[in-house]
MARPAKE-572835 format. One line per field, with one value per residue (C-alpha): residue number from 1; residue in one letter; z, x, y. Coordinates in Angstrom, 1 decimal. Layout:
BEGIN
k	c(NUM/...) .
r	c(a/...) .
up	c(Z/...) .
east	c(X/...) .
north	c(Y/...) .
END
This chain:
BEGIN
k	c(1/2/3/4/5/6/7/8/9/10/11/12/13/14/15/16/17/18/19/20/21/22/23/24/25/26/27/28/29/30/31/32/33/34/35/36/37/38/39/40/41/42/43/44/45/46/47/48/49/50/51/52/53/54/55/56/57/58/59/60/61/62/63/64/65/66/67/68/69/70/71/72/73/74/75/76/77/78/79/80/81/82/83/84/85/86/87/88/89/90/91/92/93/94/95/96/97/98/99/100/101/102/103/104/105/106/107/108/109/110/111/112/113/114/115/116/117/118/119/120/121/122/123/124/125/126/127/128/129/130/131/132/133/134/135/136/137/138/139/140/141/142/143/144/145/146/147/148/149/150/151/152/153/154/155/156/157/158/159/160/161/162/163/164/165/166/167/168/169/170/171/172/173/174/175/176/177/178/179/180/181/182/183/184/185/186/187/188/189/190/191/192/193/194/195/196/197/198/199/200/201/202/203/204/205/206/207/208/209/210/211/212/213/214/215/216/217/218/219/220/221/222/223/224/225/226/227/228/229/230/231/232/233/234/235/236/237/238/239/240/241/242/243/244/245/246/247/248/249/250/251/252/253/254/255/256/257/258/259/260/261/262/263/264/265/266/267/268/269/270/271/272/273/274/275/276/277/278/279/280/281/282/283/284/285/286/287/288/289/290/291/292/293/294/295/296/297/298/299/300/301/302/303/304/305/306/307/308/309/310/311/312/313/314/315/316/317/318/319/320/321/322/323/324/325/326/327/328/329/330/331/332/333/334/335/336/337/338/339/340/341/342/343/344/345/346/347/348/349/350/351/352/353/354/355/356/357/358/359/360/361/362/363/364/365/366/367/368/369/370/371/372/373/374/375/376/377/378/379/380/381/382/383/384/385/386/387/388/389/390/391/392/393/394/395/396/397/398/399/400/401/402) .
r	c(m/v/v/v/g/a/g/l/a/g/v/r/a/g/e/s/l/r/a/q/g/f/a/g/r/l/t/l/v/s/d/e/p/e/l/p/y/d/r/p/p/l/t/k/q/l/v/s/g/t/l/a/e/a/d/i/r/l/a/g/a/e/d/f/d/a/r/w/i/r/g/t/a/a/v/g/l/d/r/e/r/r/r/v/r/l/a/d/g/t/a/l/p/y/d/g/l/v/l/a/p/g/a/k/a/r/p/w/p/g/a/p/v/p/a/g/v/l/t/v/r/g/l/a/d/v/r/a/l/r/a/e/v/a/g/g/a/r/e/v/v/v/v/g/a/g/f/v/g/v/e/l/a/s/s/l/s/g/l/g/v/r/v/t/l/v/e/p/s/a/a/p/l/g/a/l/g/g/v/a/s/e/v/v/a/a/a/a/r/g/a/g/v/v/l/r/l/g/v/g/v/g/g/f/r/a/a/g/g/r/v/s/a/v/e/l/v/d/g/g/v/l/p/a/d/c/v/v/v/a/i/g/m/v/p/a/t/r/w/l/a/g/s/g/l/a/l/s/g/g/r/i/h/c/d/e/r/l/f/a/r/g/s/g/g/p/d/p/e/v/v/v/a/g/d/a/a/v/c/d/a/v/r/t/a/d/g/p/v/p/l/e/h/w/s/n/a/a/a/q/g/e/l/a/a/r/n/l/l/a/g/p/a/a/a/e/p/y/d/h/v/p/s/f/w/t/a/a/f/g/l/r/i/k/s/v/g/l/p/g/s/g/d/r/v/v/v/e/a/g/d/p/s/e/g/a/v/l/v/a/h/y/d/g/d/r/l/v/g/a/v/s/v/n/r/g/r/s/l/p/a/y/a/r/r/l/r/a/e/r/c/i/g/p/v/e/n/k/t/a/g/m) .
up	c(125.0/126.2/127.9/129.7/129.9/127.3/129.5/130.0/131.9/129.2/126.3/127.8/128.4/124.8/123.6/126.0/124.8/121.2/122.2/124.1/120.9/121.4/117.9/118.6/118.8/121.0/122.0/124.0/125.5/126.6/127.9/126.4/122.7/122.5/121.1/124.0/125.6/128.4/131.6/133.4/130.9/131.3/134.4/133.4/129.8/128.3/130.8/130.2/126.4/126.0/124.5/122.1/122.4/119.5/121.5/124.4/122.4/123.6/121.0/119.5/121.0/117.6/116.3/117.9/115.7/118.1/117.8/119.6/121.2/122.2/123.9/125.3/129.0/130.5/132.7/133.9/134.3/134.2/135.2/135.0/131.3/130.7/129.3/129.6/129.1/127.5/127.8/124.3/125.1/123.6/125.4/124.8/125.3/126.6/127.3/129.2/130.7/131.7/134.0/133.8/134.1/135.9/138.0/137.9/139.6/143.0/142.8/145.4/148.0/148.6/146.7/143.0/142.3/140.2/136.8/136.9/139.5/137.7/138.3/136.2/135.3/131.5/128.3/128.2/131.7/130.6/127.6/130.0/132.2/129.3/128.1/131.5/131.4/127.8/128.7/131.3/134.5/136.5/140.1/140.4/143.6/143.6/146.4/147.4/147.5/146.4/143.2/140.9/142.8/143.1/139.4/138.4/140.7/139.1/135.5/136.1/137.9/134.9/132.7/134.8/136.7/140.4/142.2/145.7/146.8/149.7/151.7/155.1/156.2/157.2/154.0/150.3/149.2/152.8/151.9/150.8/154.4/156.3/154.8/151.2/151.6/153.0/149.9/147.7/149.8/149.6/145.8/145.4/147.4/145.3/142.2/143.6/144.7/147.9/150.2/152.6/154.7/157.6/156.5/154.6/152.2/153.4/150.1/147.1/146.4/143.1/141.1/138.0/138.2/138.2/141.0/142.5/145.7/147.9/151.5/154.0/157.2/159.3/157.9/155.2/151.7/148.6/145.4/142.5/138.7/138.6/141.1/140.5/143.0/143.3/146.2/144.8/142.6/142.7/141.1/138.1/139.4/140.3/137.2/138.8/141.6/141.6/139.7/142.7/142.6/145.8/146.1/148.7/149.0/145.6/144.1/142.6/145.0/143.2/144.4/144.0/140.4/139.6/139.3/140.5/143.8/144.0/146.6/145.3/145.3/142.4/139.0/136.5/133.6/135.0/135.8/137.1/136.4/137.1/139.3/140.0/141.4/145.0/144.9/147.6/146.4/147.4/151.1/154.4/157.8/157.6/154.4/150.6/149.4/146.0/143.7/141.4/139.5/135.8/136.3/138.2/135.5/132.9/134.8/136.0/132.5/131.0/133.7/134.0/130.3/130.5/133.5/131.9/129.0/131.2/133.7/137.5/137.6/135.6/136.6/138.2/141.2/140.8/142.2/140.7/143.0/142.9/141.5/140.7/139.4/138.7/138.1/139.7/140.4/138.9/141.1/139.9/142.5/142.5/144.8/145.1/147.4/149.6/151.2/154.0/155.1/157.7/161.1/160.6/157.9/157.7/155.6/154.1/151.6/150.3/151.8/152.0/151.9/148.5/147.1/146.9/149.4/149.6/152.4/153.3/154.9/157.4/159.3/162.4/160.8/157.5/154.5/152.9/150.5/149.5/148.0/146.1/145.3/142.6/143.7/141.4/140.8/144.4/144.1/142.1/145.0/147.2/144.6/144.5/148.3/148.3/145.8/147.4/150.9/149.4/151.2/148.4/146.7/146.7/149.5/151.0/153.0/154.6/155.6/158.1/160.9/159.1) .
east	c(48.1/51.2/51.3/54.5/54.6/53.7/52.7/49.1/48.0/49.6/48.2/44.7/44.9/45.8/42.9/40.5/41.5/40.7/37.5/36.3/36.8/40.1/41.3/44.4/48.1/48.7/52.3/53.3/56.7/58.5/62.0/61.9/62.6/60.0/56.5/54.0/53.6/51.7/53.7/51.9/53.1/56.7/57.4/55.2/54.6/57.5/60.0/58.6/58.6/54.9/54.4/56.7/57.4/55.0/52.2/52.4/52.1/49.3/46.6/45.5/48.5/49.3/45.7/44.8/46.8/49.6/53.2/55.4/58.7/60.5/63.8/63.9/63.2/61.4/63.9/62.0/58.6/58.0/54.3/54.5/55.5/53.7/56.7/58.0/61.8/63.3/66.7/67.6/67.0/63.5/60.9/57.3/54.6/51.3/47.8/47.0/49.5/49.0/51.7/51.9/55.6/55.3/58.1/61.5/62.6/64.1/67.8/69.9/70.7/74.3/77.5/77.7/76.6/78.5/77.4/74.5/72.5/69.4/66.2/63.1/60.7/60.7/61.2/64.9/65.2/63.4/65.7/68.7/67.2/66.4/69.9/71.2/69.1/70.0/73.7/73.5/72.3/70.8/71.0/68.9/68.2/65.2/65.3/61.9/58.6/56.2/54.2/57.1/59.4/56.8/55.9/59.5/60.2/57.2/58.3/62.0/61.2/59.0/62.1/64.0/66.0/66.7/65.2/65.6/63.2/64.4/62.0/62.7/59.0/57.4/55.5/55.4/52.8/52.1/49.5/47.2/46.6/48.1/46.1/46.3/50.0/50.5/48.7/51.2/54.1/53.0/52.5/56.0/57.6/55.6/57.1/60.6/61.3/63.4/61.9/64.1/61.6/62.2/65.8/67.3/70.1/73.4/75.2/76.7/79.9/81.6/84.1/85.7/83.4/80.2/77.9/78.7/76.6/74.2/75.1/72.2/72.1/71.9/75.3/73.9/75.3/73.3/75.2/73.9/74.6/72.2/70.3/67.1/66.4/62.6/62.3/59.7/59.6/60.6/58.2/59.9/59.3/62.8/62.6/59.7/61.8/61.4/58.1/56.1/54.0/53.3/55.2/54.2/56.7/58.0/54.6/52.6/49.8/46.5/43.0/40.1/39.5/43.2/44.4/47.9/48.3/50.7/51.5/48.6/46.1/45.1/46.5/43.7/46.1/47.9/46.4/48.1/47.6/49.2/51.9/53.4/50.1/48.8/45.2/43.0/40.1/41.9/42.8/42.7/42.3/46.0/45.7/45.9/47.5/49.1/47.9/50.3/47.8/46.9/43.2/44.1/46.4/43.8/41.0/43.0/44.4/41.0/39.4/42.4/42.2/38.4/38.7/41.5/39.2/36.1/37.9/37.7/34.0/32.7/35.4/34.3/35.8/37.8/35.7/37.3/37.3/40.9/41.4/44.4/45.1/48.1/49.0/51.9/52.7/49.4/47.4/45.1/45.3/42.9/42.0/39.6/39.7/42.7/43.8/46.2/44.7/42.4/42.9/41.2/41.4/38.6/38.6/35.1/35.3/37.5/40.0/43.6/44.8/43.3/44.9/41.7/40.6/38.8/39.7/38.1/39.9/38.0/38.7/36.6/33.3/33.9/35.0/38.1/39.3/39.1/41.5/40.8/43.2/41.6/38.1/37.8/34.1/33.4/35.2/32.7/30.2/32.9/33.6/29.9/29.9/32.9/31.2/27.8/29.1/31.5/34.4/36.7/35.9/35.9/37.5/34.4/33.2/36.6/38.2/35.9/38.0/41.3) .
north	c(74.5/72.7/69.3/68.4/64.6/62.0/59.1/58.0/61.2/63.5/61.6/61.4/65.2/65.8/63.6/65.4/68.8/67.9/66.1/69.2/71.2/72.9/73.7/75.7/74.8/71.7/70.7/67.6/67.4/64.2/63.6/60.1/59.6/56.8/56.9/57.0/53.6/51.9/51.3/48.4/45.8/46.8/44.7/41.9/41.0/42.9/41.4/37.9/38.4/37.7/41.1/43.1/46.8/47.5/45.9/48.4/51.6/53.9/53.6/57.0/58.9/60.5/60.9/64.2/66.7/67.7/68.8/66.3/67.2/64.0/63.3/66.9/67.6/70.5/72.4/75.4/77.1/80.9/81.3/85.1/85.1/81.8/80.0/76.4/76.3/73.1/71.6/72.7/76.3/76.5/78.5/77.3/79.9/78.7/79.9/76.7/74.2/70.5/69.2/65.5/64.8/61.5/60.1/58.4/55.3/56.0/55.3/53.5/56.2/55.1/55.6/55.0/51.5/48.9/47.7/45.3/47.3/48.5/50.3/49.8/52.6/53.0/51.2/51.7/50.1/47.0/46.7/46.8/44.2/41.9/42.3/41.2/38.0/37.3/37.8/35.0/36.6/33.7/35.0/38.1/40.0/42.3/44.9/46.0/44.0/46.7/46.2/46.7/44.4/41.7/41.9/41.7/38.8/36.9/37.7/36.8/33.6/32.6/32.9/30.4/33.0/32.3/35.3/36.5/39.2/41.4/43.5/45.3/45.0/41.7/41.0/41.7/44.2/45.2/47.8/44.9/43.8/40.9/38.0/39.2/39.8/36.3/34.8/36.7/35.5/31.8/32.1/33.6/30.8/28.3/29.8/29.3/32.9/33.2/35.8/37.6/39.6/41.9/42.7/45.6/46.0/47.5/47.7/45.8/43.8/44.0/42.0/43.5/46.5/44.4/43.5/40.1/40.1/42.0/42.6/42.6/44.6/41.4/40.3/38.0/38.0/37.1/36.1/38.2/38.4/41.3/43.5/45.4/48.2/48.7/51.1/53.5/56.5/60.2/62.7/64.3/67.8/69.2/71.4/73.3/74.8/78.5/78.4/79.3/76.2/74.3/71.1/68.4/65.6/66.6/66.3/69.2/70.1/70.8/71.6/69.3/70.5/69.7/73.4/73.7/75.5/78.4/81.1/83.1/80.2/77.9/78.9/79.0/78.4/75.3/71.9/68.7/65.0/61.6/60.3/63.8/65.1/65.2/66.3/67.8/65.5/62.3/62.3/60.5/62.1/63.0/65.0/64.5/61.4/60.7/58.0/56.1/54.0/53.6/54.4/57.6/58.9/58.3/59.9/62.9/63.5/63.7/65.9/68.2/69.1/69.5/71.8/73.8/74.7/75.2/77.5/77.5/78.8/75.8/73.2/69.9/68.2/65.0/62.2/59.1/56.0/54.8/51.3/49.1/45.6/43.5/39.9/38.0/34.3/33.2/35.6/38.5/41.2/44.1/47.0/49.9/52.9/53.5/50.1/50.6/54.0/52.6/51.0/47.6/44.9/42.3/39.0/39.1/36.3/33.5/31.1/32.2/28.6/28.3/31.4/33.4/36.1/39.4/41.8/45.1/48.0/50.1/53.3/52.6/51.6/53.5/51.5/53.0/50.3/46.7/44.1/40.9/38.1/35.9/37.1/40.1/39.7/40.7/44.1/46.2/46.2/47.7/50.4/51.2/51.5/53.8/56.1/56.0/56.7/59.3/57.6/58.8/62.1/65.8/67.7/69.4/66.4/65.7/68.9/70.5/71.8/71.0) .
END
């Protein structure tokens, strides 16, 4: 068995293979030289310094008798010969393959950027950001107010850094729904973060080869000692070109049992898990949607490995209810289901003026997700509704006529 990717999904797959009784050769491949680590603390506790690198190692990652190949990327896949080709020229044979390559931070799309313009996705990125702050960066512009951008703005402002958060849409964390997003915006302003909403970034100014300012498309200029570009992620799947696997938006398309789809149908020897996957079992009326959450990576990694050993005839569909949580500006933000995928958002509990609210997302009368801000105890009931009403789950109840 070969597992490509040593993040959470890959590690959970390795653990699951051994737990299900696989006693053969198991190899995990990672393009990072690091020991496996947990990503959610990177933009929060690791940036703020409340956790050290040793504190975020994935427990048990080296306890399941595997060969580890670190710091070497996979660069090709030959499914006919069942080989994974590595950057050092090695060809790894496999009887079963777990694809959990994860994703990379989306780079700034313009010309080469000056020094001091960073992205944050991995441990090395956080080290670079902390070095900027330790080196005297006191004006930081964060471009993008999704979860990564908001978490970084919160962590940096807590270090005494002056942070400006730039977002082309009207609110931070827009997928949460208007009221919840407004609570986050108010908390950010209360922490001293300057919000520039509804405006995009046109480019960067430099002095002596280093970034000195951010140019906005409305003509505004923001002084900057450092810039963090947080505009999403790119699935790490370019190396799969020519493999015959179906890619959707750069992600590996898999059926509801997590077997990778190819030109001849699902491949019984290849399963997919984590950020690089788009699964038929998780979909809206518009089709399958990717999930980039910790709980999804863990659940898919475990099931993908189990189904790989069981084979297609005995494999189980993926029926995990998506969930997510984060903390920023003193708020605990949690979600279940697919917030943002419906057509109606309803405030069902709490008072936004007090920084605590629960909002439900509906598609017509059907619940599709819910978000809580400092009201997390209310959320499990919505998760139970989503599961009981099968609002999130296997493909068979959502694809009639599609």
